[in-house]
MOPAC internal coordinates of N, CA, C and O (Angstrom, degrees):
PM7 1SCF
backbone

  N    0.0000 0     0.00 0     0.00 0    0    0    0
  C    1.4629 1     0.00 0     0.00 0    1    0    0
  C    1.5269 1   108.96 1     0.00 0    2    1    0
  O    1.2310 1   120.90 1   -46.85 1    3    2    1
  N    1.3095 1   115.88 1   133.15 1    3    2    1
  C    1.4550 1   121.06 1   178.30 1    5    3    2
  C    1.5121 1   109.87 1   -88.50 1    6    5    3
  O    1.2310 1   120.92 1   -47.73 1    7    6    5
  N    1.3035 1   115.84 1   132.27 1    7    6    5
  C    1.4615 1   119.88 1   176.90 1    9    7    6
  C    1.5122 1   108.70 1  -121.48 1   10    9    7
  O    1.2310 1   120.88 1   -25.79 1   11   10    9
  N    1.3018 1   115.93 1   154.21 1   11   10    9
  C    1.4540 1   121.28 1   179.42 1   13   11   10
  C    1.5171 1   109.19 1  -102.31 1   14   13   11
  O    1.2310 1   120.33 1  -121.03 1   15   14   13
  N    1.3153 1   116.98 1    58.97 1   15   14   13
  C    1.4500 1   122.01 1   179.03 1   17   15   14
  C    1.5153 1   111.37 1   -81.70 1   18   17   15
  O    1.2310 1   120.54 1    12.68 1   19   18   17
  N    1.3182 1   116.57 1  -167.32 1   19   18   17
  C    1.4544 1   120.36 1  -177.14 1   21   19   18
  C    1.5231 1   112.50 1   -81.95 1   22   21   19
  O    1.2310 1   118.82 1   161.35 1   23   22   21
  N    1.3165 1   119.86 1   -18.65 1   23   22   21
  C    1.4620 1   122.11 1  -177.58 1   25   23   22
  C    1.5313 1   112.00 1   -72.18 1   26   25   23
  O    1.2310 1   118.75 1   115.31 1   27   26   25
  N    1.3346 1   119.98 1   -64.69 1   27   26   25
  C    1.4687 1   118.25 1  -179.95 1   29   27   26
  C    1.5305 1   110.30 1   -78.42 1   30   29   27
  O    1.2310 1   121.27 1   -32.09 1   31   30   29
  N    1.3344 1   115.18 1   147.91 1   31   30   29
  C    1.4616 1   119.58 1   177.10 1   33   31   30
  C    1.5232 1   109.14 1   -69.60 1   34   33   31
  O    1.2310 1   120.50 1   -25.34 1   35   34   33
  N    1.3054 1   116.65 1   154.66 1   35   34   33
  C    1.4598 1   121.36 1  -175.21 1   37   35   34
  C    1.5245 1   111.49 1   -68.93 1   38   37   35
  O    1.2310 1   119.51 1   138.35 1   39   38   37
  N    1.3321 1   118.54 1   -41.65 1   39   38   37
  C    1.4664 1   121.33 1  -175.83 1   41   39   38
  C    1.5302 1   112.70 1   -60.76 1   42   41   39
  O    1.2310 1   118.48 1   132.95 1   43   42   41
  N    1.3441 1   120.50 1   -47.05 1   43   42   41
  C    1.4670 1   118.54 1   177.66 1   45   43   42
  C    1.5252 1   113.29 1   -64.49 1   46   45   43
  O    1.2310 1   120.24 1   145.81 1   47   46   45
  N    1.3221 1   117.14 1   -34.19 1   47   46   45
  C    1.4656 1   120.16 1   178.24 1   49   47   46
  C    1.5214 1   109.87 1   -65.66 1   50   49   47
  O    1.2310 1   120.25 1   134.62 1   51   50   49
  N    1.3401 1   117.13 1   -45.38 1   51   50   49
  C    1.4695 1   120.10 1   177.93 1   53   51   50
  C    1.5240 1   111.30 1   -65.20 1   54   53   51
  O    1.2310 1   119.84 1   143.93 1   55   54   53
  N    1.3330 1   117.91 1   -36.07 1   55   54   53
  C    1.4665 1   120.81 1   178.03 1   57   55   54
  C    1.5259 1   110.62 1   -64.93 1   58   57   55
  O    1.2310 1   120.24 1   138.13 1   59   58   57
  N    1.3309 1   117.15 1   -41.87 1   59   58   57
  C    1.4623 1   120.31 1   177.94 1   61   59   58
  C    1.5277 1   110.95 1   -65.24 1   62   61   59
  O    1.2310 1   120.47 1   140.58 1   63   62   61
  N    1.3237 1   116.71 1   -39.42 1   63   62   61
  C    1.4674 1   120.05 1   177.67 1   65   63   62
  C    1.5194 1   110.58 1   -66.17 1   66   65   63
  O    1.2310 1   120.24 1   143.49 1   67   66   65
  N    1.3366 1   117.15 1   -36.51 1   67   66   65
  C    1.4648 1   121.17 1   179.13 1   69   67   66
  C    1.5244 1   110.52 1   -65.89 1   70   69   67
  O    1.2310 1   120.18 1   139.82 1   71   70   69
  N    1.3348 1   117.26 1   -40.18 1   71   70   69
  C    1.4631 1   120.24 1   177.19 1   73   71   70
  C    1.5216 1   111.63 1   -64.60 1   74   73   71
  O    1.2310 1   120.43 1   143.74 1   75   74   73
  N    1.3112 1   116.78 1   -36.26 1   75   74   73
  C    1.4663 1   120.76 1  -176.29 1   77   75   74
  C    1.5225 1   112.43 1   -81.73 1   78   77   75
  O    1.2310 1   119.72 1   139.41 1   79   78   77
  N    1.3602 1   118.15 1   -40.59 1   79   78   77
  C    1.4581 1   121.32 1  -170.85 1   81   79   78
  C    1.5205 1   114.76 1  -109.59 1   82   81   79
  O    1.2310 1   119.29 1   163.84 1   83   82   81
  N    1.3225 1   118.96 1   -16.16 1   83   82   81
  C    1.4635 1   120.57 1   179.26 1   85   83   82
  C    1.5182 1   112.53 1   117.57 1   86   85   83
  O    1.2310 1   121.24 1     4.42 1   87   86   85
  N    1.3446 1   115.24 1  -175.58 1   87   86   85
  C    1.4650 1   121.69 1  -173.41 1   89   87   86
  C    1.5253 1   114.22 1   -77.68 1   90   89   87
  O    1.2310 1   119.79 1   158.49 1   91   90   89
  N    1.3221 1   118.00 1   -21.51 1   91   90   89
  C    1.4608 1   121.60 1  -178.04 1   93   91   90
  C    1.5234 1   108.14 1  -124.03 1   94   93   91
  O    1.2310 1   120.50 1   -56.36 1   95   94   93
  N    1.3315 1   116.65 1   123.64 1   95   94   93
  C    1.4556 1   120.13 1   178.25 1   97   95   94
  C    1.5126 1   109.58 1  -151.01 1   98   97   95
  O    1.2310 1   121.15 1   -16.58 1   99   98   97
  N    1.3011 1   115.40 1   163.42 1   99   98   97
  C    1.4607 1   120.53 1   175.89 1  101   99   98
  C    1.5211 1   108.32 1  -117.02 1  102  101   99
  O    1.2310 1   121.34 1   -37.51 1  103  102  101
  N    1.3252 1   115.05 1   142.49 1  103  102  101
  C    1.4594 1   121.82 1   176.82 1  105  103  102
  C    1.5234 1   107.83 1  -131.83 1  106  105  103
  O    1.2310 1   121.28 1   -21.84 1  107  106  105
  N    1.3073 1   115.16 1   158.16 1  107  106  105
  C    1.4599 1   120.62 1   176.34 1  109  107  106
  C    1.5209 1   108.29 1   -96.60 1  110  109  107
  O    1.2310 1   120.49 1   -57.02 1  111  110  109
  N    1.3215 1   116.67 1   122.98 1  111  110  109
  C    1.4606 1   122.54 1   171.33 1  113  111  110
  C    1.5175 1   106.48 1  -110.20 1  114  113  111
  O    1.2310 1   121.19 1   -81.46 1  115  114  113
  N    1.3123 1   115.34 1    98.54 1  115  114  113
  C    1.4573 1   119.51 1  -172.72 1  117  115  114
  C    1.5156 1   108.92 1    70.41 1  118  117  115
  O    1.2310 1   120.82 1    56.93 1  119  118  117
  N    1.3167 1   116.03 1  -123.07 1  119  118  117
  C    1.4637 1   120.70 1   179.50 1  121  119  118
  C    1.5246 1   112.16 1  -100.43 1  122  121  119
  O    1.2310 1   119.91 1  -174.22 1  123  122  121
  N    1.3121 1   117.78 1     5.78 1  123  122  121
  C    1.4633 1   121.85 1  -175.72 1  125  123  122
  C    1.5274 1   110.34 1  -111.40 1  126  125  123
  O    1.2310 1   120.65 1   -51.24 1  127  126  125
  N    1.3181 1   116.37 1   128.76 1  127  126  125
  C    1.4552 1   121.09 1   175.65 1  129  127  126
  C    1.5221 1   109.10 1   -81.79 1  130  129  127
  O    1.2310 1   120.22 1   -46.43 1  131  130  129
  N    1.3403 1   117.19 1   133.57 1  131  130  129
  C    1.4553 1   123.19 1  -174.35 1  133  131  130
  C    1.5252 1   108.88 1  -124.10 1  134  133  131
  O    1.2310 1   120.68 1   -42.35 1  135  134  133
  N    1.3231 1   116.30 1   137.65 1  135  134  133
  C    1.4586 1   122.51 1   175.82 1  137  135  134
  C    1.5199 1   109.04 1   -88.60 1  138  137  135
  O    1.2310 1   120.47 1   -52.25 1  139  138  137
  N    1.3370 1   116.71 1   127.75 1  139  138  137
  C    1.4614 1   122.48 1   178.24 1  141  139  138
  C    1.5189 1   107.44 1  -114.43 1  142  141  139
  O    1.2310 1   120.50 1   -57.05 1  143  142  141
  N    1.3360 1   116.65 1   122.95 1  143  142  141
  C    1.4563 1   122.45 1  -178.93 1  145  143  142
  C    1.5206 1   107.68 1  -123.04 1  146  145  143
  O    1.2310 1   120.30 1   -51.95 1  147  146  145
  N    1.3438 1   117.04 1   128.05 1  147  146  145
  C    1.4604 1   119.80 1  -177.68 1  149  147  146
  C    1.5225 1   113.54 1  -119.29 1  150  149  147
  O    1.2310 1   119.63 1  -176.76 1  151  150  149
  N    1.3129 1   118.31 1     3.24 1  151  150  149
  C    1.4579 1   121.72 1   178.53 1  153  151  150
  C    1.5261 1   109.40 1  -103.01 1  154  153  151
  O    1.2310 1   119.30 1   -55.42 1  155  154  153
  N    1.3378 1   118.95 1   124.58 1  155  154  153
  C    1.4708 1   120.22 1  -177.34 1  157  155  154
  C    1.5294 1   114.08 1   -58.56 1  158  157  155
  O    1.2310 1   119.77 1   145.67 1  159  158  157
  N    1.3188 1   118.04 1   -34.33 1  159  158  157
  C    1.4716 1   120.51 1   178.91 1  161  159  158
  C    1.5254 1   110.84 1   -66.39 1  162  161  159
  O    1.2310 1   120.62 1   139.70 1  163  162  161
  N    1.3100 1   116.42 1   -40.30 1  163  162  161
  C    1.4706 1   120.72 1   179.08 1  165  163  162
  C    1.5221 1   110.16 1   -70.55 1  166  165  163
  O    1.2310 1   119.95 1   142.22 1  167  166  165
  N    1.3220 1   117.70 1   -37.78 1  167  166  165
  C    1.4708 1   121.23 1   177.00 1  169  167  166
  C    1.5270 1   109.91 1   -60.67 1  170  169  167
  O    1.2310 1   120.48 1   135.80 1  171  170  169
  N    1.3312 1   116.69 1   -44.20 1  171  170  169
  C    1.4596 1   120.49 1   179.05 1  173  171  170
  C    1.5221 1   110.72 1   -61.79 1  174  173  171
  O    1.2310 1   120.32 1   138.22 1  175  174  173
  N    1.3219 1   116.99 1   -41.78 1  175  174  173
  C    1.4642 1   120.09 1   177.93 1  177  175  174
  C    1.5227 1   111.25 1   -65.27 1  178  177  175
  O    1.2310 1   120.15 1   142.61 1  179  178  177
  N    1.3349 1   117.32 1   -37.39 1  179  178  177
  C    1.4668 1   120.68 1   178.61 1  181  179  178
  C    1.5245 1   111.28 1   -62.32 1  182  181  179
  O    1.2310 1   120.19 1   140.80 1  183  182  181
  N    1.3386 1   117.25 1   -39.20 1  183  182  181
  C    1.4592 1   120.48 1  -175.89 1  185  183  182
  C    1.5262 1   113.71 1   -90.85 1  186  185  183
  O    1.2310 1   119.46 1   175.00 1  187  186  185
  N    1.3325 1   118.63 1    -5.00 1  187  186  185
  C    1.4616 1   120.00 1   176.75 1  189  187  186
  C    1.5207 1   111.29 1  -112.74 1  190  189  187
  O    1.2310 1   120.23 1   122.82 1  191  190  189
  N    1.3162 1   117.16 1   -57.18 1  191  190  189
  C    1.4629 1   121.07 1  -175.65 1  193  191  190
  C    1.5197 1   112.54 1   -78.99 1  194  193  191
  O    1.2310 1   120.20 1   135.54 1  195  194  193
  N    1.3237 1   117.23 1   -44.46 1  195  194  193
  C    1.4686 1   121.77 1  -172.90 1  197  195  194
  C    1.5215 1   112.35 1  -109.76 1  198  197  195
  O    1.2310 1   119.63 1  -151.54 1  199  198  197
  N    1.3207 1   118.32 1    28.46 1  199  198  197
  C    1.4586 1   120.36 1  -174.95 1  201  199  198
  C    1.5163 1   112.94 1   -65.72 1  202  201  199
  O    1.2310 1   119.43 1   143.86 1  203  202  201
  N    1.3042 1   118.70 1   -36.14 1  203  202  201
  C    1.4762 1   119.52 1  -179.50 1  205  203  202
  C    1.5152 1   112.18 1   -68.49 1  206  205  203
  O    1.2310 1   120.31 1   142.52 1  207  206  205
  N    1.3122 1   117.00 1   -37.48 1  207  206  205
  C    1.4652 1   120.16 1   179.71 1  209  207  206
  C    1.5267 1   111.50 1   -69.70 1  210  209  207
  O    1.2310 1   120.11 1   148.02 1  211  210  209
  N    1.3282 1   117.39 1   -31.98 1  211  210  209
  C    1.4592 1   121.12 1  -176.57 1  213  211  210
  C    1.5217 1   114.07 1   -95.19 1  214  213  211
  O    1.2310 1   119.90 1   170.20 1  215  214  213
  N    1.3319 1   117.80 1    -9.80 1  215  214  213
  C    1.4616 1   119.00 1  -174.86 1  217  215  214
  C    1.5195 1   113.78 1   -90.96 1  218  217  215
  O    1.2310 1   119.43 1   173.21 1  219  218  217
  N    1.2987 1   118.69 1    -6.79 1  219  218  217
  C    1.4532 1   120.10 1  -178.81 1  221  219  218
  C    1.5246 1   110.72 1   -76.97 1  222  221  219
  O    1.2310 1   120.76 1   -16.04 1  223  222  221
  N    1.2992 1   116.16 1   163.96 1  223  222  221
  C    1.4473 1   121.92 1   179.35 1  225  223  222
  C    1.5211 1   109.56 1  -100.53 1  226  225  223
  O    1.2310 1   120.30 1   -25.24 1  227  226  225
  N    1.3271 1   117.02 1   154.76 1  227  226  225
  C    1.4601 1   118.88 1   179.59 1  229  227  226
  C    1.5268 1   111.18 1   -69.51 1  230  229  227
  O    1.2310 1   120.81 1   -33.92 1  231  230  229
  N    1.2942 1   116.05 1   146.08 1  231  230  229
  C    1.4621 1   121.47 1   176.67 1  233  231  230
  C    1.5172 1   108.29 1   -90.17 1  234  233  231
  O    1.2310 1   120.77 1   -65.78 1  235  234  233
  N    1.3312 1   116.14 1   114.22 1  235  234  233
  C    1.4547 1   121.29 1  -178.48 1  237  235  234
  C    1.5251 1   109.99 1  -118.88 1  238  237  235
  O    1.2310 1   121.13 1   -23.16 1  239  238  237
  N    1.3048 1   115.44 1   156.84 1  239  238  237
  C    1.4693 1   120.01 1   179.31 1  241  239  238
  C    1.5224 1   113.33 1   -61.51 1  242  241  239
  O    1.2310 1   119.04 1   136.63 1  243  242  241
  N    1.3464 1   119.44 1   -43.37 1  243  242  241
  C    1.4673 1   117.91 1   178.20 1  245  243  242
  C    1.5246 1   112.76 1   -60.56 1  246  245  243
  O    1.2310 1   119.99 1   141.24 1  247  246  245
  N    1.3199 1   117.62 1   -38.76 1  247  246  245
  C    1.4672 1   119.54 1   179.19 1  249  247  246
  C    1.5208 1   110.65 1   -66.42 1  250  249  247
  O    1.2310 1   120.45 1   143.17 1  251  250  249
  N    1.3170 1   116.75 1   -36.83 1  251  250  249
  C    1.4629 1   119.96 1  -179.43 1  253  251  250
  C    1.5297 1   111.30 1   -67.57 1  254  253  251
  O    1.2310 1   120.01 1   134.13 1  255  254  253
  N    1.3157 1   117.59 1   -45.87 1  255  254  253
  C    1.4559 1   120.54 1  -172.96 1  257  255  254
  C    1.5288 1   113.68 1   -88.63 1  258  257  255
  O    1.2310 1   119.72 1   143.24 1  259  258  257
  N    1.3037 1   118.15 1   -36.76 1  259  258  257
  C    1.4611 1   120.62 1  -177.31 1  261  259  258
  C    1.5231 1   113.23 1   -85.99 1  262  261  259
  O    1.2310 1   120.18 1   153.47 1  263  262  261
  N    1.2924 1   117.25 1   -26.53 1  263  262  261
  C    1.4639 1   120.68 1  -177.47 1  265  263  262
  C    1.5246 1   111.61 1  -113.12 1  266  265  263
  O    1.2310 1   120.41 1  -145.96 1  267  266  265
  N    1.3105 1   116.83 1    34.04 1  267  266  265
  C    1.4603 1   123.84 1   170.86 1  269  267  266
  C    1.5225 1   112.69 1    53.17 1  270  269  267
  O    1.2310 1   120.52 1  -123.36 1  271  270  269
  N    1.3139 1   116.62 1    56.64 1  271  270  269
  C    1.4585 1   123.54 1   174.64 1  273  271  270
  C    1.5302 1   111.86 1    64.28 1  274  273  271
  O    1.2310 1   120.76 1  -128.49 1  275  274  273
  N    1.3239 1   116.15 1    51.51 1  275  274  273
  C    1.4745 1   125.02 1   173.25 1  277  275  274
  C    1.5218 1   114.91 1    66.99 1  278  277  275
  O    1.2310 1   118.85 1  -150.91 1  279  278  277
  N    1.3216 1   119.80 1    29.09 1  279  278  277
  C    1.4629 1   119.23 1   179.67 1  281  279  278
  C    1.5323 1   112.31 1   -88.63 1  282  281  279
  O    1.2310 1   119.31 1   175.04 1  283  282  281
  N    1.3079 1   118.92 1    -4.96 1  283  282  281
  C    1.4558 1   120.25 1   176.00 1  285  283  282
  C    1.5205 1   111.06 1   -69.45 1  286  285  283
  O    1.2310 1   120.55 1   -37.35 1  287  286  285
  N    1.3212 1   116.55 1   142.65 1  287  286  285
  C    1.4649 1   120.78 1  -175.90 1  289  287  286
  C    1.5211 1   112.23 1   -59.91 1  290  289  287
  O    1.2310 1   119.69 1   139.65 1  291  290  289
  N    1.3066 1   118.20 1   -40.35 1  291  290  289
  C    1.4577 1   121.04 1  -176.29 1  293  291  290
  C    1.5051 1   115.22 1   -76.23 1  294  293  291
  O    1.2310 1   119.63 1   163.76 1  295  294  293
  N    1.3181 1   118.30 1   -16.24 1  295  294  293
  C    1.4627 1   120.44 1  -176.05 1  297  295  294
  C    1.5179 1   113.88 1  -120.33 1  298  297  295
  O    1.2310 1   119.32 1   176.82 1  299  298  297
  N    1.3086 1   118.91 1    -3.18 1  299  298  297
  C    1.4612 1   119.53 1  -178.61 1  301  299  298
  C    1.5150 1   110.45 1   -72.61 1  302  301  299
  O    1.2310 1   120.11 1   -38.25 1  303  302  301
  N    1.3418 1   117.39 1   141.75 1  303  302  301
  C    1.4560 1   120.26 1   179.95 1  305  303  302
  C    1.5266 1   111.19 1   -70.52 1  306  305  303
  O    1.2310 1   120.94 1   -23.34 1  307  306  305
  N    1.3165 1   115.82 1   156.66 1  307  306  305
  C    1.4650 1   121.36 1  -179.65 1  309  307  306
  C    1.5219 1   109.24 1   -63.30 1  310  309  307
  O    1.2310 1   120.58 1   -46.11 1  311  310  309
  N    1.3019 1   116.49 1   133.89 1  311  310  309
  C    1.4578 1   122.23 1   179.07 1  313  311  310
  C    1.5184 1   109.78 1   167.63 1  314  313  311
  O    1.2310 1   120.59 1    15.65 1  315  314  313
  N    1.3232 1   116.47 1  -164.35 1  315  314  313
  C    1.4609 1   121.51 1  -177.26 1  317  315  314
  C    1.5323 1   111.33 1   -62.29 1  318  317  315
  O    1.2310 1   120.24 1   137.06 1  319  318  317
  N    1.3393 1   117.14 1   -42.94 1  319  318  317
  C    1.4689 1   119.61 1   179.46 1  321  319  318
  C    1.5246 1   110.78 1   -62.61 1  322  321  319
  O    1.2310 1   120.14 1   134.27 1  323  322  321
  N    1.3303 1   117.34 1   -45.73 1  323  322  321
  C    1.4553 1   120.32 1  -178.76 1  325  323  322
  C    1.5273 1   111.21 1   -62.03 1  326  325  323
  O    1.2310 1   120.21 1   137.80 1  327  326  325
  N    1.3343 1   117.21 1   -42.20 1  327  326  325
  C    1.4614 1   120.11 1   179.24 1  329  327  326
  C    1.5185 1   111.41 1   -62.53 1  330  329  327
  O    1.2310 1   119.96 1   139.11 1  331  330  329
  N    1.3392 1   117.69 1   -40.89 1  331  330  329
  C    1.4622 1   119.64 1  -179.50 1  333  331  330
  C    1.5299 1   111.53 1   -69.90 1  334  333  331
  O    1.2310 1   119.65 1   138.47 1  335  334  333
  N    1.3244 1   118.28 1   -41.53 1  335  334  333
  C    1.4579 1   120.43 1  -179.64 1  337  335  334
  C    1.5308 1   110.44 1   -71.52 1  338  337  335
  O    1.2310 1   119.97 1   148.06 1  339  338  337
  N    1.3299 1   117.66 1   -31.94 1  339  338  337
  C    1.4623 1   121.19 1   175.84 1  341  339  338
  C    1.5287 1   109.93 1   -66.59 1  342  341  339
  O    1.2310 1   120.29 1   139.80 1  343  342  341
  N    1.3143 1   117.05 1   -40.20 1  343  342  341
  C    1.4597 1   121.42 1   177.42 1  345  343  342
  C    1.5291 1   110.48 1   -62.88 1  346  345  343
  O    1.2310 1   120.21 1   135.59 1  347  346  345
  N    1.3240 1   117.21 1   -44.41 1  347  346  345
  C    1.4650 1   120.73 1   176.81 1  349  347  346
  C    1.5250 1   111.50 1   -61.65 1  350  349  347
  O    1.2310 1   120.38 1   136.79 1  351  350  349
  N    1.3267 1   116.89 1   -43.21 1  351  350  349
  C    1.4630 1   119.97 1  -178.44 1  353  351  350
  C    1.5205 1   110.94 1   -64.64 1  354  353  351
  O    1.2310 1   120.13 1   136.89 1  355  354  353
  N    1.3122 1   117.36 1   -43.11 1  355  354  353
  C    1.4603 1   120.06 1  -179.83 1  357  355  354
  C    1.5202 1   110.38 1   -68.20 1  358  357  355
  O    1.2310 1   120.37 1   138.69 1  359  358  357
  N    1.3269 1   116.89 1   -41.31 1  359  358  357
  C    1.4568 1   120.58 1  -177.26 1  361  359  358
  C    1.5258 1   112.34 1   -68.70 1  362  361  359
  O    1.2310 1   119.95 1   136.21 1  363  362  361
  N    1.3210 1   117.69 1   -43.79 1  363  362  361
  C    1.4677 1   120.90 1  -171.21 1  365  363  362
  C    1.5316 1   114.46 1  -103.46 1  366  365  363
  O    1.2310 1   119.40 1   147.73 1  367  366  365
  N    1.3044 1   118.75 1   -32.27 1  367  366  365
  C    1.4537 1   119.33 1  -175.98 1  369  367  366
  C    1.5255 1   112.88 1   -91.63 1  370  369  367
  O    1.2310 1   120.03 1   141.04 1  371  370  369
  N    1.3128 1   117.55 1   -38.96 1  371  370  369
  C    1.4480 1   121.23 1  -174.33 1  373  371  370
  C    1.5275 1   112.04 1   -96.29 1  374  373  371
  O    1.2310 1   120.20 1   156.58 1  375  374  373
  N    1.3039 1   117.22 1   -23.42 1  375  374  373
  C    1.4508 1   120.90 1  -176.76 1  377  375  374
  C    1.5268 1   110.91 1   -67.95 1  378  377  375
  O    1.2310 1   120.69 1   -29.31 1  379  378  377
  N    1.3308 1   116.28 1   150.69 1  379  378  377
  C    1.4540 1   120.66 1   178.58 1  381  379  378
  C    1.5295 1   112.14 1   -92.20 1  382  381  379
  O    1.2310 1   120.17 1   178.88 1  383  382  381
  N    1.3191 1   117.29 1    -1.12 1  383  382  381
  C    1.4686 1   120.78 1   179.35 1  385  383  382
  C    1.5243 1   110.49 1   -72.29 1  386  385  383
  O    1.2310 1   120.68 1   -43.19 1  387  386  385
  N    1.3094 1   116.31 1   136.81 1  387  386  385
  C    1.4687 1   120.22 1   175.11 1  389  387  386
  C    1.5244 1   108.10 1   -86.65 1  390  389  387
  O    1.2310 1   121.14 1   -51.02 1  391  390  389
  N    1.3068 1   115.42 1   128.98 1  391  390  389
  C    1.4739 1   119.61 1  -178.56 1  393  391  390
  C    1.4999 1   110.28 1  -109.37 1  394  393  391
  O    1.2310 1   120.10 1   180.00 1  395  394  393

């Protein structure tokens, strides 16, 4: 069994898993399941066709209770609220215009 401990580097472990299981696999990083894609065609499909399904953030208990039911910009799931708060952040926080 391959483990992602501190001894072996992560890239060779993922490469060995890719050879054994294929170009698309999921691994657990801590308590979060992560999708690993190593084929450029599949990566392109992930970011064009399935971008909305893959762009959301995981719903965790700390985000729900500490950040008032996912209203924090960094933890809110993708949707209308996230788009509006992202627009505000880009317009007012990152912009160099003085308001």
